[in-house]
C-alpha positions as CSV (number, residue, x, y, z in Angstrom):
1,M,56.5,5.1,-2.9
2,D,59.6,2.8,-3.5
3,N,60.0,2.5,0.2
4,V,56.6,1.1,0.9
5,A,56.6,-2.2,1.9
6,F,53.9,-3.9,-0.2
7,G,55.2,-7.5,0.8
8,G,53.0,-10.2,-0.2
9,A,49.8,-8.2,-0.7
10,D,47.4,-9.2,-3.5
11,I,44.4,-7.3,-2.6
12,L,44.0,-3.4,-3.3
13,F,40.9,-1.5,-2.0
14,T,40.4,1.8,-3.6
15,D,38.3,4.9,-3.1
16,V,36.9,6.3,-6.4
17,D,36.3,10.1,-6.3
18,D,39.7,12.0,-6.4
19,T,41.5,8.7,-5.8
20,L,40.8,7.1,-9.2
21,T,39.3,10.3,-10.9
22,T,41.0,13.4,-11.5
23,G,38.7,16.2,-11.6
24,G,35.8,13.9,-12.3
25,Q,37.5,12.2,-15.0
26,L,39.0,8.7,-15.2
27,L,42.4,9.5,-16.8
28,P,43.9,6.7,-19.2
29,E,47.0,6.4,-17.1
30,T,44.8,5.3,-14.0
31,Y,42.8,3.1,-15.9
32,L,45.8,1.4,-17.5
33,A,47.3,1.2,-13.8
34,L,44.2,-0.7,-12.9
35,C,44.5,-3.1,-15.9
36,K,48.2,-3.8,-15.2
37,L,47.4,-4.6,-11.6
38,A,44.6,-6.9,-12.6
39,A,46.7,-8.7,-15.1
40,A,49.5,-9.2,-12.3
41,G,46.8,-11.2,-10.3
42,I,46.1,-8.1,-7.9
43,R,42.5,-8.4,-6.8
44,V,41.0,-4.8,-6.9
45,V,37.8,-3.6,-5.1
46,P,36.9,-0.1,-5.6
47,V,35.3,1.4,-2.2
48,T,33.2,4.4,-2.7
49,G,30.7,6.7,-1.6
50,G,29.6,6.6,-5.3
51,C,26.0,5.6,-6.2
52,A,24.6,2.2,-7.0
53,G,24.2,3.0,-10.6
54,W,27.8,4.2,-10.8
55,C,28.8,0.9,-9.1
56,D,26.5,-1.2,-11.6
57,Q,28.7,0.5,-14.4
58,I,32.3,-0.4,-12.6
59,I,31.4,-4.0,-11.9
60,R,30.1,-4.8,-15.4
61,T,33.2,-2.8,-17.3
62,W,36.4,-2.4,-15.1
63,P,38.9,-5.1,-14.2
64,V,37.7,-5.6,-10.5
65,A,36.8,-8.2,-8.5
66,A,33.9,-6.7,-6.9
67,V,32.7,-3.1,-5.9
68,I,31.7,-1.4,-2.6
69,G,29.2,1.4,-2.8
70,E,27.4,4.3,-0.8
71,G,29.9,4.1,1.7
72,G,29.6,0.5,2.7
73,A,26.0,-0.2,2.0
74,F,26.5,-2.9,-0.2
75,Y,28.9,-4.9,-2.5
76,A,28.4,-6.3,-5.7
77,H,30.2,-9.0,-7.8
78,R,30.2,-11.0,-11.0
79,T,29.0,-14.4,-10.9
80,A,29.0,-14.8,-15.0
81,P,30.3,-12.3,-17.4
82,Q,26.9,-10.7,-17.8
83,T,25.2,-11.5,-14.4
84,V,25.8,-9.3,-11.3
85,R,24.9,-10.2,-7.5
86,W,24.2,-7.5,-4.9
87,H,24.8,-8.1,-1.3
88,Y,23.4,-5.3,1.1
89,W,24.5,-4.7,4.8
90,D,21.0,-5.6,5.8
91,N,18.1,-5.9,3.4
92,Q,17.2,-3.6,0.6
93,A,13.4,-2.7,1.9
94,S,14.8,-1.7,5.2
95,H,17.7,0.6,3.8
96,R,14.8,2.2,1.6
97,E,12.9,3.1,4.6
98,D,15.9,4.5,6.2
99,Q,16.4,6.4,3.0
100,T,13.1,8.0,2.8
101,K,13.6,9.2,6.7
102,I,16.8,10.9,5.8
103,L,15.4,12.7,2.7
104,A,12.6,14.0,4.9
105,A,14.9,15.2,7.4
106,V,17.5,17.0,4.9
107,A,14.3,18.7,3.2
108,A,13.0,20.0,6.5
109,L,16.3,21.3,7.8
110,E,16.2,25.1,8.8
111,L,19.5,26.5,7.7
112,D,20.5,29.9,6.3
113,F,20.9,28.1,2.9
114,K,19.3,25.4,1.0
115,P,21.1,22.0,0.8
116,E,21.2,20.4,-2.7
117,L,20.9,16.7,-3.1
118,A,23.7,15.2,-5.3
119,S,22.7,14.6,-8.9
120,D,23.2,11.1,-8.7
121,Q,20.7,10.7,-5.9
122,A,18.0,8.9,-8.1
123,F,20.4,6.1,-8.7
124,R,21.2,5.5,-4.7
125,Y,19.8,2.4,-3.2
126,V,20.5,3.3,0.6
127,D,22.3,6.4,1.6
128,V,21.6,9.9,1.0
129,A,24.2,12.4,-0.7
130,V,24.4,16.0,-0.1
131,D,26.6,18.0,-2.6
132,Y,28.8,20.5,-1.4
133,N,31.7,20.6,-3.8
134,Q,30.6,18.9,-7.0
135,Q,27.9,21.2,-8.5
136,Q,27.6,23.2,-5.4
137,A,29.9,25.3,-3.4
138,L,29.4,25.4,0.1
139,S,31.8,27.1,2.4
140,P,33.6,25.4,5.1
141,E,31.1,26.9,7.6
142,Q,28.1,25.8,5.9
143,V,29.7,22.3,5.4
144,K,30.2,22.2,9.2
145,S,26.7,23.5,10.0
146,L,25.1,21.2,7.6
147,H,27.0,18.2,9.0
148,D,26.4,19.1,12.4
149,A,22.5,19.4,11.9
150,L,22.4,15.9,10.5
151,V,24.4,14.3,13.2
152,A,22.0,15.9,15.8
153,H,19.1,13.9,13.9
154,G,21.1,10.7,14.6
155,F,22.4,10.1,11.2
156,N,25.8,8.7,10.3
157,V,27.7,11.6,8.2
158,R,31.1,11.2,6.5
159,Q,32.6,14.0,4.2
160,S,33.9,12.9,0.8
161,S,36.0,15.2,-1.4
162,I,32.4,16.1,-3.0
163,H,29.5,15.1,-1.0
164,L,28.3,14.6,2.6
165,N,27.1,11.0,2.6
166,V,24.2,10.3,5.1
167,W,22.9,7.1,6.1
168,L,21.3,4.9,9.0
169,G,23.0,1.6,9.9
170,D,26.2,0.4,11.7
171,F,28.3,-0.2,8.4
172,D,31.0,1.7,6.7
173,K,33.6,1.3,4.1
174,S,35.7,-0.7,6.4
175,T,32.9,-3.1,7.8
176,M,31.9,-4.0,4.1
177,A,35.6,-4.3,3.2
178,I,35.8,-7.0,5.8
179,R,32.7,-8.8,4.9
180,V,33.9,-9.0,1.3
181,G,37.3,-10.4,2.4
182,R,35.4,-13.2,4.5
183,E,32.5,-13.9,1.8
184,L,34.4,-13.5,-1.4
185,F,38.1,-14.2,-0.6
186,D,37.6,-16.5,2.4
187,L,40.2,-14.2,4.4
188,E,39.6,-13.3,8.2
189,L,40.5,-10.0,9.3
190,S,44.1,-10.8,10.2
191,A,44.7,-12.2,6.8
192,L,43.0,-9.9,4.9
193,Q,44.9,-7.1,6.7
194,A,48.0,-8.8,5.7
195,R,47.4,-9.1,2.4
196,S,45.7,-5.5,1.5
197,V,46.6,-2.4,0.4
198,F,44.1,0.6,0.6
199,I,44.3,4.0,-1.2
200,G,42.1,7.0,-0.6
201,D,42.0,10.7,-0.2
202,A,39.4,11.8,2.3
203,P,38.0,11.9,5.7
204,N,35.6,9.4,4.6
205,D,38.3,6.8,4.3
206,E,39.2,7.0,7.8
207,S,37.7,3.6,8.7
208,M,40.0,2.1,6.1
209,F,42.9,3.9,7.2
210,R,42.2,2.9,10.7
211,N,41.7,-0.7,9.9
212,F,44.2,-1.8,7.2
213,P,47.8,-0.9,8.0
214,L,49.2,-0.7,4.7
215,S,47.2,2.4,3.6
216,I,48.3,5.1,1.1
217,G,47.0,8.7,0.7
218,V,47.1,10.5,-2.8
219,A,48.8,13.8,-2.3
220,N,45.4,15.9,-2.3
221,I,44.7,14.3,1.0
222,H,47.0,17.0,2.7
223,R,44.2,19.2,2.8
224,H,42.4,17.0,5.2
225,L,45.1,15.6,7.4
226,P,44.4,18.4,10.2
227,V,41.0,17.1,10.8
228,M,41.5,13.3,10.4
229,A,42.3,11.0,13.5
230,H,43.2,8.1,11.1
231,K,45.8,8.8,8.5
232,P,47.7,6.8,6.0
233,V,51.2,5.5,6.5
234,A,52.4,6.9,3.1
235,I,51.3,9.8,0.5
236,T,51.9,9.8,-3.1
237,S,53.7,12.7,-4.6
238,E,51.1,13.0,-7.4
239,R,47.5,14.0,-6.8
240,S,44.3,11.9,-7.4
241,G,44.5,9.4,-10.4
242,L,48.1,10.3,-11.2
243,G,49.1,9.6,-7.5
244,F,47.2,6.0,-7.9
245,A,49.2,5.3,-11.0
246,E,52.4,6.0,-9.3
247,M,51.5,3.7,-6.4
248,A,50.7,1.0,-8.8
249,E,53.9,1.4,-10.7
250,A,55.9,1.2,-7.5
251,W,53.9,-1.9,-6.1
252,L,54.5,-3.5,-9.7
253,R,58.1,-2.9,-9.8
254,L,58.7,-4.3,-6.4
255,R,56.6,-7.3,-7.5
256,A,58.7,-7.8,-10.3
257,S,61.8,-7.4,-8.5
258,L,60.7,-10.3,-6.1
259,G,60.0,-12.3,-8.9
C-alpha cells in the first residue's frame, strides 16, 4: 500500500460486504478507519449491493457523504442532520414494477434446486437478491446455472460475495457513482476519476475497477480474479475490513507526509 499513488485524491468509494465487513461484522478497526478518513476531509461513499434498509442506517449513522445501494439503483444523502433524500436511477414506481417481474421469474425457475431470496429482500426498493453464500451454500455449479437462467430472462445479474443481485435497467455501481460525482460533488468524469479511490472485493465491483483508475482490492478478491476482466491496480495484504484499514492508514500516512 505504501507504493500506491493516492496523489490528491479526496473521495473514497467503497464496497461494503466483505470489504468493510469481516465475516458479516463491522470491526472496530474498520469503523475507526472510516472515521479517520472522514476527519481528514475525505468524502466517503459506500457503494453496495445491500438493501435500502441497510443504506438508510448507513447514511443516518456513519461518517459518510452519501451511500449508493442495490448495485447503483439509488443514492441517498443527508440534507439536514435527521433528513435523508433519496435519488433513484429512474423512478421508484417503475423500479417496483420491474422488481415484481423479477420476483415472479425467480419463483418460476425450473432448476434442480430451489433458489432462496436474501433475508433482506423485504427491505429492497429496486433489485432482487438471491442468496448463495450468506444463509445458503450453493455450489459453484448451482450458482452458474442460476446466473445463466436469470440472464436468459433478460435480467442484469451480478455476483457479490454473498448474493446474486438481479435487476432491470441500465445502471450499475459505476454509473451511479458517476452521477453522485456530478450531482453532489459538481465533478465531471475526468475530474472525479482524478480525485477518487475505490476499494472492493468481488465481481460485482468490476464496473468500478473499470472506470476508476485508482482502484484497490482487499486480499479476499484473489479467489475471484480468474473470472474478472477488470481488476484492481493494487491489493492489500489483509482481508476484508482489516484490508480496508490497511489501505486507509497508507493513504493517511501519505497525506500527512505531504502536509
